[in-house]
SEZA-878635 format. One record per residue (C-alpha): x, y, z; residue number from 1. Coordinates in Angstrom, 3 decimals. Example, Ala and Ser with C-alpha at 12.3 -4.5 7.8 and 13.67 -1.06 7.14 Angstrom:
<rs>
<r><u>12.300</u><v>-4.500</v><w>7.800</w><num>1</num></r>
<r><u>13.670</u><v>-1.060</v><w>7.140</w><num>2</num></r>
</rs>
This chain:
<rs>
<r><u>0.000</u><v>0.000</v><w>0.000</w><num>1</num></r>
<r><u>2.875</u><v>2.369</v><w>0.737</w><num>2</num></r>
<r><u>4.234</u><v>1.883</v><w>-2.779</w><num>3</num></r>
<r><u>0.847</u><v>2.906</v><w>-4.185</w><num>4</num></r>
<r><u>0.941</u><v>6.047</v><w>-2.027</w><num>5</num></r>
<r><u>4.372</u><v>6.937</v><w>-3.416</w><num>6</num></r>
<r><u>3.241</u><v>6.407</v><w>-7.019</w><num>7</num></r>
<r><u>0.147</u><v>8.500</v><w>-6.334</w><num>8</num></r>
<r><u>2.431</u><v>11.187</v><w>-4.882</w><num>9</num></r>
<r><u>4.400</u><v>11.252</v><w>-8.105</w><num>10</num></r>
<r><u>1.121</u><v>11.572</v><w>-9.997</w><num>11</num></r>
<r><u>0.075</u><v>14.566</v><w>-7.849</w><num>12</num></r>
<r><u>3.456</u><v>16.226</v><w>-8.432</w><num>13</num></r>
<r><u>2.954</u><v>15.875</v><w>-12.186</w><num>14</num></r>
<r><u>-0.704</u><v>17.003</v><w>-12.125</w><num>15</num></r>
<r><u>0.024</u><v>20.282</v><w>-10.298</w><num>16</num></r>
<r><u>2.193</u><v>21.969</v><w>-12.947</w><num>17</num></r>
<r><u>0.247</u><v>20.295</v><w>-15.744</w><num>18</num></r>
<r><u>-2.972</u><v>21.782</v><w>-14.402</w><num>19</num></r>
<r><u>-1.417</u><v>25.237</v><w>-14.105</w><num>20</num></r>
<r><u>-0.103</u><v>25.016</v><w>-17.661</w><num>21</num></r>
<r><u>-3.486</u><v>23.917</v><w>-19.013</w><num>22</num></r>
<r><u>-5.281</u><v>26.653</v><w>-17.061</w><num>23</num></r>
<r><u>-2.967</u><v>29.401</v><w>-18.326</w><num>24</num></r>
<r><u>-3.174</u><v>28.102</v><w>-21.887</w><num>25</num></r>
<r><u>-6.976</u><v>27.979</v><w>-21.769</w><num>26</num></r>
<r><u>-7.191</u><v>31.413</v><w>-20.147</w><num>27</num></r>
<r><u>-4.993</u><v>33.026</v><w>-22.791</w><num>28</num></r>
<r><u>-6.944</u><v>31.465</v><w>-25.654</w><num>29</num></r>
<r><u>-10.304</u><v>32.454</v><w>-24.152</w><num>30</num></r>
<r><u>-9.135</u><v>36.012</v><w>-23.519</w><num>31</num></r>
<r><u>-7.833</u><v>36.195</v><w>-27.096</w><num>32</num></r>
<r><u>-11.236</u><v>35.029</v><w>-28.415</w><num>33</num></r>
<r><u>-13.208</u><v>37.601</v><w>-26.430</w><num>34</num></r>
<r><u>-10.918</u><v>40.390</v><w>-25.193</w><num>35</num></r>
<r><u>-13.253</u><v>42.090</v><w>-22.755</w><num>36</num></r>
<r><u>-12.714</u><v>43.153</v><w>-19.193</w><num>37</num></r>
<r><u>-15.337</u><v>40.667</v><w>-17.992</w><num>38</num></r>
<r><u>-13.451</u><v>37.764</v><w>-19.569</w><num>39</num></r>
<r><u>-10.160</u><v>38.958</v><w>-18.109</w><num>40</num></r>
<r><u>-11.649</u><v>39.258</v><w>-14.632</w><num>41</num></r>
<r><u>-13.304</u><v>35.836</v><w>-14.890</w><num>42</num></r>
<r><u>-10.101</u><v>34.060</v><w>-15.911</w><num>43</num></r>
<r><u>-8.077</u><v>36.081</v><w>-13.423</w><num>44</num></r>
<r><u>-10.296</u><v>34.795</v><w>-10.634</w><num>45</num></r>
<r><u>-9.975</u><v>31.228</v><w>-11.936</w><num>46</num></r>
<r><u>-6.190</u><v>31.510</v><w>-11.927</w><num>47</num></r>
<r><u>-6.041</u><v>33.094</v><w>-8.460</w><num>48</num></r>
<r><u>-8.254</u><v>30.346</v><w>-7.031</w><num>49</num></r>
<r><u>-6.660</u><v>27.376</v><w>-8.789</w><num>50</num></r>
<r><u>-2.993</u><v>28.327</v><w>-8.333</w><num>51</num></r>
<r><u>-2.871</u><v>27.566</v><w>-4.567</w><num>52</num></r>
<r><u>-4.800</u><v>24.349</v><w>-5.178</w><num>53</num></r>
<r><u>-2.196</u><v>23.238</v><w>-7.714</w><num>54</num></r>
<r><u>0.609</u><v>24.105</v><w>-5.288</w><num>55</num></r>
<r><u>-1.220</u><v>22.002</v><w>-2.695</w><num>56</num></r>
<r><u>-1.241</u><v>19.086</v><w>-5.156</w><num>57</num></r>
<r><u>2.524</u><v>19.397</v><w>-5.490</w><num>58</num></r>
<r><u>3.076</u><v>19.576</v><w>-1.720</w><num>59</num></r>
<r><u>0.745</u><v>16.630</v><w>-1.125</w><num>60</num></r>
<r><u>2.714</u><v>14.629</v><w>-3.670</w><num>61</num></r>
<r><u>6.044</u><v>15.582</v><w>-2.091</w><num>62</num></r>
<r><u>4.822</u><v>14.506</v><w>1.335</w><num>63</num></r>
<r><u>3.636</u><v>11.195</v><w>-0.115</w><num>64</num></r>
<r><u>7.022</u><v>10.606</v><w>-1.779</w><num>65</num></r>
<r><u>8.833</u><v>11.397</v><w>1.467</w><num>66</num></r>
<r><u>6.766</u><v>8.746</v><w>3.233</w><num>67</num></r>
<r><u>4.857</u><v>11.035</v><w>5.574</w><num>68</num></r>
<r><u>1.675</u><v>9.041</v><w>4.921</w><num>69</num></r>
<r><u>3.223</u><v>5.583</v><w>5.381</w><num>70</num></r>
<r><u>1.758</u><v>5.138</v><w>8.848</w><num>71</num></r>
<r><u>-1.426</u><v>6.969</v><w>9.678</w><num>72</num></r>
<r><u>-2.759</u><v>6.838</v><w>13.254</w><num>73</num></r>
<r><u>-5.662</u><v>4.476</v><w>13.763</w><num>74</num></r>
<r><u>-6.632</u><v>5.731</v><w>17.197</w><num>75</num></r>
<r><u>-6.366</u><v>9.012</v><w>19.029</w><num>76</num></r>
<r><u>-3.947</u><v>7.416</v><w>21.496</w><num>77</num></r>
<r><u>-1.350</u><v>7.197</v><w>18.699</w><num>78</num></r>
<r><u>-1.284</u><v>10.962</v><w>18.193</w><num>79</num></r>
<r><u>1.622</u><v>12.934</v><w>19.589</w><num>80</num></r>
<r><u>0.701</u><v>15.045</v><w>22.578</w><num>81</num></r>
<r><u>3.495</u><v>17.595</v><w>22.183</w><num>82</num></r>
<r><u>1.260</u><v>20.649</v><w>21.646</w><num>83</num></r>
<r><u>-1.338</u><v>19.866</v><w>24.281</w><num>84</num></r>
<r><u>-1.621</u><v>22.955</v><w>26.424</w><num>85</num></r>
<r><u>-4.303</u><v>23.613</v><w>28.997</w><num>86</num></r>
<r><u>-6.777</u><v>26.317</v><w>28.086</w><num>87</num></r>
</rs>
């Protein structure tokens, strides 16, 4: 199962930049078709929203490749209690 997680991590790392490239390519072609301020604002919002998501894909993939998801806790007793501070 851990090998599948690492392969999926590689897939996420590839999908992040690929998605950004496709988004920018589509945005530029759509803006060229209809060069109005409304189209520019629409695609600008799409880019601003999707860019952090794509960066998250890349980070998620890097963490999977590093093995950070190899062992996930199955019970709350397995969680580290290093930040537990009384309120």
